[in-house]
N, C-alpha and C positions, 0 to 999 in steps of 0.2 A: 167455292171461295167467294164470299160476299160480305161486305161491311165488316172488314176485319183488319187486323194489323199485319196482314200478309205483305211481305216485302220481297225483295230480290232473293234473299237467302232461302226463304221457304219455297219460293217458286222454283228453285233449282231442282227440287224433288219431283216436279211433275214431268220431267223429261223421261222418267221411268214409265210413263203412260203414253206410249207412242200411238195408241189408237184413240186417244182422247178427242172427242168431237165438240164438246161445249165447255167453255171456260169463262166464268164470271169473275172478273177482278175489279168490279165496281167499287170505288172508294178505297182501293188498296194503296199501299205505299210503293208500288212498283215504279222503277225508274227505267231509263233507257237500257241499262244492263239487263234488267229483268225481262225487258221486251225482246232482247236477243234470245233469251231462253224460250220465250213463247214462239219465236220465229222458227224454232226447231220442231215444233209440234205440227208437222205438215198434214195431219189428218183433221185438224181443227176446221169445223164448219161454222161455229158461232163463237164470237169473242166480245165481251163487254168490258170496255175500258172507261166507262162513264165516271166522271168526277175523279180522275187520276191526274197526276202531274206529267203524264207522258207528253212529249212535244214532237218527237221524230217518229214517223211511221215506217221508215225504211226497213227496220227489222222484220216487218210483216210481209215483205215481198215474197218470201218462199211459201206463204200460205195460200197456195193456188186452189185449195178446196174451200176456202173461207166464203161463206154465203151471207153471213150476218155480222155486222160490226157496229158497235156503239162506242163513239168517242165524244159523246155530248158532255158539255161542261168540263172538259179535260183541258190540258195545257196545249193541245194541238191548235194551230192557227192555220188559216187557209193557205198561207205561203208553203205549208208542208203537206198539202193534199196530193201532190204528184204520185206518191207510191200507191195510192188507192186505185189508180188506173191500171196498175200491174196485177191486180187481183181479178183474174178472169171470170170467176164465179160469183163475185159480189152482187147480191140481189137486194139486200136491205142494209141501209146506212143511216145512222143517227148522228147528226152533227149539230144538234140544237145547242143553243147557249154559247156558241163560239163566235157570234157576231159576224157571220158569213156575209160577204158583200158580193157584188157582181163579179169581181175577180175570182172569188171562191166558186161561184156558180159555174164559171167557165171551166175550172179544173174538175169539178164534179161531173160535168157533162162528158168527160172522158171515160167515165165508168159506164161503159156501154150496156152492161147487162142489168143495171139497176131497175128494180121493180117498185121499191118503196124507199122514199127519201124523206127524212124529217130534218128540216132546217129552221126550226122554231127559233125566234129571236133574231132572224136575219135582218140586215140593213140593206134594203134593195132600192135600186133606181128604177126608172120607168121600164127599161128594156132588159133588166137583169135576168129575167127568167127565160128569155128567148133561147139561150144555148141549151136549155133542157128539152127543147123540142126535138133534138136529135136522139133523145133516149126513147127509142121505139117501144121498149118493154115497160116503161114507167107506168105504174097503175095507181099509186098513191103518193101524194105530196102534201106534207104538213108544213104550213107557214105561220102557225099561230104565234102571236106576240111579237111579230116583226114590225119593222118600220118600212114605209114605202115613200120614197121621195120622187115626186113627179117633176120632170124637167119641163118647165114652161117656156 
């Protein structure tokens, strides 16, 4: 499911696929109601919500097998990052284009298993990346097209 007119009604049919591992909803019309359906797919390992209007990630908390999540250019804001820390197997996260700041970095640092993080377009201060030092498994960090404000 990619680049389509898929919305909540169509998404309801995927609950008949309990072993589904990969779901690409990039640019779909999914809302918070549809995301509740996605939260029932507890075998999901990879989910792409890039460029959707999703704002609340709480329905994803039951997805304990989720390893890859893309929420870039979506309606999610850093104030709603807390549920990400409840995904114990999350290894790869894309939050590019969300205007992440130092406050968002602090919340992302609670995702202790992260190995790959893309925060392109972030708006960072001088010490904003310090919290990421606690991510012992972090292997790649993408900071392209961001701004860096140095405190003098």
